C-alpha positions in Angstrom: -2.5 50.7 -56.4 -1.9 49.3 -53.8 1.1 50.2 -51.4 3.4 47.4 -49.9 3.6 47.6 -46.4 8.2 48.2 -45.6 9.9 48.2 -42.8 13.5 49.9 -41.8 16.5 48.0 -41.9 16.8 44.4 -39.7 13.2 44.2 -39.2 11.0 41.8 -40.9 7.9 42.4 -42.2 5.1 39.7 -40.7 1.4 39.5 -41.1 1.2 41.5 -43.9 1.7 44.4 -41.1 4.7 43.4 -38.5 7.6 44.4 -38.4 9.7 42.5 -36.4 12.7 41.4 -35.6 13.5 38.1 -36.5 16.3 37.3 -33.9 15.0 38.3 -30.9 10.8 38.6 -31.6 9.1 35.6 -29.3 6.5 35.2 -31.6 8.5 35.3 -34.7 11.8 33.8 -34.3 13.8 33.0 -36.7 10.6 32.9 -39.1 7.3 34.5 -39.7 4.6 32.5 -36.9 7.7 30.5 -35.0 7.0 31.0 -32.3 9.2 30.3 -28.7 6.9 28.3 -26.3 6.4 28.9 -22.8 9.7 30.1 -20.1 11.2 30.5 -23.9 13.5 34.0 -25.0 14.0 34.2 -28.4 18.0 34.6 -28.8 19.7 35.1 -32.3 17.1 33.3 -34.3 16.7 30.4 -32.1 13.6 29.7 -29.0 16.4 29.1 -25.8 15.6 28.0 -21.8 15.5 31.9 -20.0 18.0 31.7 -17.5 18.3 28.9 -14.4 15.5 26.4 -16.6 17.2 23.7 -18.1 15.2 21.9 -22.2 14.0 18.4 -21.4 12.9 17.5 -24.3 10.5 20.5 -26.0 10.0 22.0 -22.7 12.3 24.3 -20.4 11.8 23.3 -17.3 12.7 24.4 -13.7 15.9 20.9 -12.4 15.6 22.0 -9.0 11.7 21.3 -8.5 10.6 18.9 -10.7 9.5 16.0 -10.1 9.3 14.7 -13.7 12.9 15.8 -14.1 14.8 16.9 -10.9 18.2 17.2 -11.2 18.1 16.3 -14.5 16.3 15.2 -17.4 14.5 12.0 -17.3 15.0 11.7 -13.7 11.9 10.8 -12.3 10.9 11.8 -9.2 8.5 7.9 -7.3 5.1 8.5 -6.8 4.4 10.7 -3.6 8.2 12.3 -3.9 8.5 16.1 -4.5 11.4 17.8 -5.9 13.3 20.2 -3.7 16.8 21.6 -4.8 17.2 19.0 -7.5 16.2 15.7 -5.5 13.5 14.1 -4.9 12.1 13.9 -1.1 9.7 12.3 0.6 6.9 14.6 2.5 7.4 15.0 6.4 6.9 11.8 7.9 7.2 9.1 5.1 9.9 7.4 3.4 10.8 6.6 0.5 10.8 3.1 -0.4 9.7 2.0 -4.5 7.7 4.9 -3.5 6.5 7.7 0.0 4.8 5.5 2.1 4.5 5.9 6.3 6.8 3.0 7.6 4.6 2.9 11.1 1.4 2.2 9.4 2.0 0.7 5.7 1.1 -3.3 5.9 3.6 -3.7 3.0 7.2 -1.4 4.9 6.3 -2.1 8.1 9.0 -0.7 10.8 10.9 -0.7 7.3 11.4 -0.8 3.5 9.9 -4.3 2.6 9.4 -5.9 6.2 5.2 -6.8 5.1 3.0 -8.0 8.3 1.6 -12.1 7.2 -1.8 -11.8 6.7 -4.5 -10.9 9.0 -2.6 -9.2 10.3 -1.9 -5.3 9.6 0.9 -2.6 11.0 0.6 -0.4 14.1 2.6 1.9 15.1 5.8 0.4 12.9 4.5 -3.3 14.2 2.6 -6.2 12.9 -0.2 -7.0 14.4 -2.9 -8.8 15.1 -6.5 -7.6 13.4 -9.0 -7.5 16.1 -10.7 -9.9 17.4 -8.0 -11.4 16.5 -5.1 -12.2 19.6 -1.4 -13.2 18.6 -0.5 -17.2 20.4 2.8 -18.2 19.1 3.2 -15.9 16.4 0.1 -16.7 14.7 -3.6 -14.5 15.0 -6.5 -16.4 16.3 -9.5 -16.0 17.5 -10.0 -17.5 21.2 -13.7 -17.6 20.6 -13.6 -19.8 18.0 -10.2 -21.5 18.0 -9.9 -25.1 19.6 -6.4 -24.5 20.4 -6.6 -21.4 21.7 -10.2 -21.5 22.8 -10.7 -18.1 25.7 -6.8 -17.6 25.4 -3.8 -18.8 24.2 -2.7 -22.2 24.6 -5.7 -23.6 26.7 -6.8 -26.7 23.6 -10.0 -28.2 23.7 -10.3 -32.5 24.0 -10.7 -34.6 21.7 -14.1 -34.0 19.8 -14.7 -30.6 21.5 -14.6 -27.7 19.9 -14.2 -24.0 21.0 -17.2 -21.7 21.5 -17.7 -18.0 22.5 -14.4 -18.0 24.1 -15.0 -21.7 25.5 -15.0 -25.7 25.2 -18.0 -27.2 24.2 -19.4 -30.6 23.7 -21.6 -31.7 20.8 -25.9 -32.5 22.2 -24.8 -36.0 22.3 -21.9 -36.1 23.5 -20.5 -34.6 27.7 -17.7 -34.1 28.7 -16.0 -36.9 30.7 -12.6 -35.3 32.0 -11.9 -32.7 29.1 -13.1 -35.2 26.3 -16.1 -35.9 24.9 -17.6 -39.2 24.6 -21.2 -40.3 24.4 -22.2 -41.5 27.7 -25.0 -43.4 25.7 -22.9 -46.5 23.7 -19.5 -46.2 25.4 -18.3 -48.4 27.9 -16.1 -46.7 29.7 -18.8 -43.5 30.6 -22.6 -45.6 30.4 -24.6 -43.1 31.5 -22.6 -40.8 33.3 -18.5 -40.1 33.4 -16.2 -42.8 35.1 -19.2 -46.0 35.1 -17.6 -48.8 33.3 -19.3 -52.0 32.3 -17.8 -54.9 32.8 -15.7 -55.9 30.0 -18.2 -58.7 29.0 -21.3 -55.7 28.8 -21.3 -53.1 26.5 -23.2 -50.0 26.7 -26.4 -49.6 25.3 -28.7 -46.4 25.6 -27.1 -45.7 29.1 -27.1 -48.9 30.6 -24.5 -51.4 31.4 -26.0 -55.0 29.3 
């Protein structure tokens, strides 16, 4: 004949061998096998969060330090932010602009939130600056080695027909520079064979000679 285990008053037999107090046992809270979660105690047969923790959904959490529930359940901190004392905060040196950013180097928030640098520039010490080797000319970033309007330095425009090569204005292989303008001395009647060599009104320039 098999003997059945018995428990003293106030205890309940669980697993056939364990006598537990369902009103206080976190592994068998209110019923056998009904265990409490992390950060919970069994009080009066119900799982409750331990002191200083708050239930948010199915879990107990510390509202003072949980970035997913900072200060209140469901109050989530922005990416990169931490929860300290129930308030979201960025690490030292960063500012909250939707997310935590460094205003000294963030191209979309340069010097202030939502102050984005334009194309071709980057954020340097909180100010938008041209990306090397470009320079700022009239508020625009230009390459002074190639820009015919700012050739070599800001405001130095090459003449008609000239291009900027290596920071210097230059004419094409079939033209010469006359007073800053590129002309074809083989066909230009005002500069026939050389600068300022004009043909008579009745002549034209052919192969660098007035005819």
